[in-house]
matplotlib code that plots the C-alpha trace (Angstrom):
import matplotlib.pyplot as plt

x = [151.6, 149.1, 151.4, 152.8, 149.1, 148.5, 151.7, 150.5, 147.1, 148.1, 150.5, 148.1, 145.4, 148.3, 148.8, 144.9, 144.2, 147.3, 145.9, 142.1, 143.0, 145.2, 142.3, 140.1, 142.2, 142.7, 138.7, 137.9, 140.8, 138.7, 136.3, 139.2, 140.8, 137.3, 137.1, 140.6, 140.3, 137.5, 139.4, 142.1, 139.9, 138.4, 141.8, 143.3, 140.2, 140.2, 143.8, 142.9, 139.6, 141.8, 144.4, 141.7, 139.3, 138.9, 137.7, 135.5, 133.8, 132.1, 130.5, 127.3, 125.4, 124.4, 128.2, 128.8, 126.5, 126.9, 130.5, 129.5, 128.2, 131.0, 133.2, 131.2, 131.1, 135.0, 135.5, 133.1, 135.0, 138.6, 137.4, 136.6, 140.3, 141.4, 140.5, 142.1, 145.0, 145.4, 145.5, 147.7, 149.4, 151.8, 149.4, 147.2, 150.3, 151.0, 147.5, 147.0, 150.4, 150.1, 146.3, 146.7, 150.6, 150.9, 147.3, 147.6, 150.0, 147.6, 145.6, 148.6, 149.9, 146.2, 146.2, 149.6, 148.7, 145.4, 147.7, 150.7, 147.6, 145.9, 149.1, 149.3, 146.1, 145.8, 148.8, 148.7, 151.2, 151.1, 153.5, 155.2, 153.8, 150.3, 148.8, 147.8, 148.6, 149.0, 152.5, 153.1, 153.8, 157.4, 157.8, 156.9, 159.1, 162.6, 165.9, 166.6, 163.1, 160.8, 156.8, 154.8, 153.3, 156.5, 158.1, 155.0, 155.0, 158.7, 157.8, 155.4, 157.8, 160.4, 160.8, 158.3, 160.7, 159.3, 155.9, 154.6, 157.7, 156.3, 157.5, 158.9, 162.8, 165.4, 168.4, 171.5, 173.2, 176.4, 178.4, 178.6, 174.4, 174.4, 176.8, 174.9, 171.5, 173.4, 174.5, 171.3, 169.7, 172.5, 171.8, 168.0, 168.9, 170.8, 167.4, 166.7, 163.6, 160.2, 158.4, 160.4, 159.8, 158.0, 161.4, 163.2, 160.5, 161.0, 164.8, 164.6, 162.1, 164.6, 167.3, 165.0, 164.2, 168.0, 168.7, 165.4, 166.8, 169.9, 172.5, 174.3, 173.4, 174.7, 176.6, 178.3, 182.1, 181.2, 179.0, 181.5, 182.3, 178.5, 178.2, 181.2, 180.0, 176.3, 177.6, 180.0, 177.4, 175.0, 177.5, 177.8, 174.5, 171.9, 170.2, 170.6, 168.8, 165.7, 165.0, 164.5, 161.8, 158.4, 156.9, 156.0, 155.6, 160.0, 160.9, 158.9, 160.7, 164.5, 163.5, 162.5, 165.9, 168.1, 166.6, 166.6, 170.4, 171.2, 169.4, 170.8, 174.7, 173.6, 175.9, 178.4, 179.5, 181.1, 183.3, 184.6, 186.1, 185.7, 182.6, 181.8, 183.7, 181.8, 178.4, 178.6, 180.0, 176.9, 174.2, 175.8, 175.8, 172.2, 171.2, 173.1, 172.3, 168.8, 166.8, 167.2, 166.4, 163.3, 162.2, 161.5, 159.5, 156.0, 154.5, 153.1, 153.0, 157.1, 157.9, 156.5, 158.7, 162.2, 161.4, 160.7, 163.6, 165.8, 164.0, 164.0, 167.5, 169.0, 166.6, 167.4, 171.1, 172.4, 174.8, 177.6, 175.7, 176.7, 178.8, 179.6, 176.2, 175.9, 177.4, 175.6, 172.2, 173.1, 174.2, 170.5, 168.5, 170.7, 169.9, 173.6, 174.5, 177.8, 177.1, 176.0, 173.5, 171.4, 168.0, 167.4, 167.1, 163.8, 161.6, 161.0, 164.9, 165.0, 162.3, 164.2, 167.1, 165.6, 164.0, 167.3, 169.0, 166.8, 166.2, 170.1, 170.5, 168.4, 170.2, 173.8, 177.2, 177.6, 181.1, 179.2, 178.5, 182.1, 183.1, 180.0, 178.4, 178.9, 177.0, 174.6, 174.0, 173.6, 171.1]
y = [-65.2, -66.3, -69.2, -69.8, -71.0, -73.2, -74.7, -75.6, -76.4, -78.8, -80.3, -80.1, -82.0, -84.8, -85.4, -85.4, -88.1, -90.0, -89.7, -90.5, -93.4, -94.6, -94.0, -95.6, -98.9, -99.1, -99.0, -101.6, -104.0, -106.8, -106.1, -106.0, -109.0, -111.1, -109.7, -110.5, -114.0, -114.7, -112.6, -114.9, -118.0, -116.9, -116.4, -119.3, -121.1, -119.6, -120.1, -124.1, -123.4, -122.2, -125.2, -127.5, -125.5, -128.5, -130.9, -128.5, -127.8, -131.2, -130.6, -129.3, -126.1, -126.0, -126.0, -123.2, -121.2, -121.4, -120.5, -117.8, -115.9, -116.2, -114.5, -112.0, -111.3, -111.5, -109.1, -106.7, -107.0, -107.0, -103.7, -102.0, -103.2, -101.8, -98.4, -97.8, -99.7, -97.3, -94.0, -95.7, -98.9, -99.4, -99.1, -101.6, -104.1, -103.8, -103.8, -107.4, -108.6, -108.7, -109.6, -112.5, -113.7, -115.6, -115.7, -111.9, -112.9, -113.9, -110.4, -108.1, -110.1, -109.3, -105.8, -104.5, -105.9, -103.7, -100.8, -101.5, -101.7, -98.7, -96.6, -98.2, -97.0, -93.7, -91.1, -90.1, -92.3, -92.8, -90.4, -92.2, -92.7, -93.5, -90.1, -89.6, -86.0, -84.6, -83.8, -81.3, -82.8, -81.7, -83.3, -86.8, -86.5, -88.8, -86.9, -88.4, -87.8, -90.3, -89.9, -90.3, -93.3, -95.1, -93.9, -95.7, -98.6, -99.0, -98.1, -100.9, -103.8, -103.4, -105.6, -106.1, -104.3, -101.0, -102.4, -98.7, -96.5, -93.0, -92.0, -93.1, -94.3, -91.6, -92.6, -90.2, -89.8, -89.2, -89.1, -85.7, -85.5, -88.2, -86.0, -83.1, -85.0, -85.9, -82.9, -81.7, -84.4, -84.0, -80.0, -81.0, -83.7, -81.7, -79.0, -79.0, -76.9, -78.8, -76.9, -78.4, -82.3, -82.7, -81.3, -84.1, -86.9, -85.7, -86.4, -89.5, -90.5, -89.2, -91.5, -94.7, -93.6, -93.2, -97.1, -98.0, -96.4, -99.0, -96.9, -100.0, -102.6, -100.0, -102.0, -98.7, -97.7, -95.3, -98.2, -99.1, -95.3, -94.4, -97.2, -96.2, -92.5, -92.8, -95.0, -92.4, -89.7, -91.5, -91.9, -88.3, -87.7, -87.2, -90.4, -91.6, -88.3, -89.5, -92.1, -90.3, -87.9, -87.7, -88.2, -92.1, -90.7, -89.7, -93.2, -94.8, -93.6, -94.1, -97.4, -97.8, -96.4, -98.5, -101.9, -100.8, -99.8, -103.3, -105.0, -103.3, -103.7, -107.3, -109.2, -106.3, -106.4, -110.1, -108.9, -105.5, -105.3, -101.8, -101.9, -104.3, -102.7, -99.4, -100.4, -102.6, -99.6, -97.7, -100.1, -101.4, -97.4, -96.6, -99.6, -99.1, -95.2, -95.4, -98.2, -99.9, -97.2, -96.8, -100.0, -98.6, -95.7, -95.5, -95.5, -98.8, -98.0, -96.7, -99.6, -101.6, -100.0, -100.7, -104.2, -104.9, -102.6, -105.3, -108.1, -107.3, -105.9, -109.4, -111.3, -109.0, -108.2, -111.3, -114.1, -111.8, -110.2, -107.7, -110.5, -107.1, -106.6, -110.2, -109.5, -106.3, -108.3, -111.1, -108.7, -106.7, -110.1, -111.2, -107.3, -106.4, -102.5, -100.9, -98.5, -100.8, -97.3, -97.6, -99.5, -102.9, -103.0, -102.2, -105.2, -104.5, -104.3, -107.4, -108.7, -106.8, -108.1, -111.7, -111.3, -109.9, -113.0, -115.5, -113.7, -113.7, -117.2, -118.3, -116.4, -115.5, -117.4, -119.6, -117.7, -114.8, -117.0, -118.5, -116.0, -115.7, -119.3, -118.6, -115.6, -117.3, -120.2, -117.6, -115.6]
z = [26.9, 24.5, 23.2, 26.8, 27.8, 24.8, 25.3, 28.8, 27.5, 25.5, 27.9, 30.3, 28.2, 26.9, 31.3, 31.8, 28.8, 30.2, 34.0, 32.9, 31.3, 34.4, 36.5, 34.6, 34.5, 38.6, 38.4, 36.4, 37.3, 38.2, 35.3, 32.9, 34.4, 34.0, 30.3, 29.8, 30.6, 28.4, 25.9, 26.1, 25.9, 22.6, 21.3, 22.1, 20.8, 17.7, 16.9, 17.6, 14.7, 12.6, 12.5, 12.2, 9.8, 7.5, 10.4, 12.0, 8.9, 9.3, 12.5, 11.1, 11.2, 15.0, 16.1, 13.2, 14.8, 18.4, 17.1, 15.2, 18.6, 20.7, 18.4, 17.9, 21.8, 21.6, 19.1, 20.9, 24.4, 22.2, 20.7, 24.3, 25.6, 22.5, 23.0, 26.1, 24.4, 21.8, 24.4, 27.2, 25.3, 27.8, 31.3, 29.5, 28.9, 32.3, 33.7, 31.7, 32.5, 36.2, 36.2, 33.7, 33.2, 30.4, 29.2, 28.6, 25.5, 22.8, 23.9, 23.7, 20.4, 18.9, 20.4, 18.8, 15.6, 15.1, 16.8, 13.7, 11.6, 11.8, 11.7, 8.1, 7.0, 9.0, 8.8, 12.4, 14.3, 18.1, 20.1, 22.9, 26.1, 24.1, 23.0, 19.4, 18.1, 14.7, 13.3, 10.5, 6.8, 7.1, 10.2, 8.4, 5.6, 6.0, 5.5, 2.3, 1.1, 1.0, 1.1, 4.2, 2.8, 2.0, 5.4, 7.3, 5.2, 5.7, 10.0, 9.6, 8.0, 11.3, 13.6, 16.5, 18.9, 17.1, 16.8, 18.3, 17.0, 17.6, 14.1, 10.9, 10.9, 10.1, 7.7, 8.0, 4.4, 5.6, 8.9, 9.4, 9.0, 12.1, 13.7, 13.5, 14.8, 17.4, 18.9, 19.1, 21.0, 23.2, 23.7, 24.3, 26.9, 28.8, 29.8, 32.8, 32.0, 33.3, 30.8, 28.0, 28.6, 25.5, 23.5, 25.5, 24.6, 21.5, 21.3, 22.6, 19.6, 17.5, 18.8, 18.8, 15.1, 14.2, 15.5, 13.3, 10.5, 10.8, 11.9, 13.3, 10.5, 7.7, 5.1, 3.7, 3.8, 6.9, 8.6, 11.0, 12.0, 12.1, 14.3, 16.7, 16.6, 18.0, 20.8, 21.6, 21.3, 23.4, 26.1, 26.5, 26.6, 29.9, 29.0, 32.6, 33.9, 32.2, 33.8, 36.9, 35.2, 37.1, 34.0, 32.4, 28.9, 29.2, 31.7, 28.7, 25.6, 28.0, 28.0, 24.3, 23.2, 25.6, 24.3, 20.7, 21.4, 23.0, 20.1, 17.1, 18.4, 19.5, 16.5, 15.3, 19.5, 18.9, 16.3, 17.5, 20.9, 21.7, 20.4, 23.1, 25.8, 25.2, 24.5, 27.9, 29.6, 28.4, 29.2, 32.5, 33.9, 32.7, 34.4, 37.3, 37.9, 36.2, 35.8, 38.9, 40.4, 38.1, 39.5, 42.6, 41.6, 44.0, 40.5, 39.6, 35.9, 36.2, 38.1, 35.4, 33.1, 35.0, 35.7, 32.4, 30.7, 32.4, 31.4, 27.8, 27.7, 28.7, 26.3, 23.3, 23.7, 22.3, 23.5, 24.5, 27.0, 29.7, 32.6, 34.5, 35.8, 36.7, 40.5, 40.4, 40.0, 42.6, 45.0, 44.7, 44.7, 47.8, 49.6, 49.7, 49.7, 49.2, 51.9, 55.3, 56.5, 53.6, 53.6, 52.2, 48.6, 47.1, 46.6, 42.8, 42.8, 43.5, 41.1, 38.6, 38.7, 38.8, 35.9, 34.2, 35.6, 34.5, 30.6, 30.8, 31.6, 29.0, 26.1, 27.2, 26.5, 29.3, 29.9, 30.9, 34.1, 34.7, 37.2, 39.4, 40.0, 43.4, 43.8, 41.6, 43.4, 46.5, 44.5]

ax = plt.figure().add_subplot(projection="3d")
ax.plot(x, y, z, "-o")
ax.set_aspect("equal")
plt.show()
């Protein structure tokens, strides 16, 4: 009874922490917009000043004194936003993006960089969903025996996609090790017990850790086998069901996994027809069966997760793209449904589809759209 109570207390504490952060953000939207605009202006001015530092040095003491006051105020404001960001990173990102549009870019870049620097200084990596919790030292050791310090250093030098990865990457030493890990993840994600949500979160984190560890890019003799094995196993998992979960931590991490998969496999699908078919089929199923539905969530945070996930998928998957998703997105934009008795398409499903197609048109090979020009024109 005591252990159960302790688990519930930890779960409740985690949820209360995120809920409090979200409520705080909603209450201070106007303040956040005004502060954010000022911070964005300061960061842009700082970048311009740094680029012309030599010329600025000749402007005199009075100008320098005035310029030294403003960054100090800006640092205080950025520090306040950083405190909230460290608790609920995705919430801050979505709020700033909705309030400031492209003017949020310099702030988000600064916030992400500061969090990455802190992760390299302190052995307390951030869990997906924004909360910070301690991990046992055994959990922080990679399977190949590398130390925690080296693992954290490696995580901090990963591509920006993994800037907020919850734990260090995993590099299975053999195909058998990889298969054993994936079997365990499969069993955990199939769990329907609501109280075991944190186990499912850890399983999703482990999928991202495997991807970050280079399962798709391994140059060893078993690299080809590992690439196919990973996709084959993930296709059998209950990954799509995670997008229907009521917890934003779960849906956020599910988005991270599918984006990371699209990114890691973007190069290898160009030369491997079977791999291309398998990856495309997997992603298209997740888009249609889970991510588009996430876009219409009644929770704004989770709806933003879905829309941004669609946009990111289209942006990072490489020029091969997912051609079969083009007519689906067009139908969503035009409000078409397979069954006429259904309600009209939700506005956020349309918005997410527009975001995805916009990114696709910029990055995919033109051949991806050749068969769908009429639908694209109508959409």
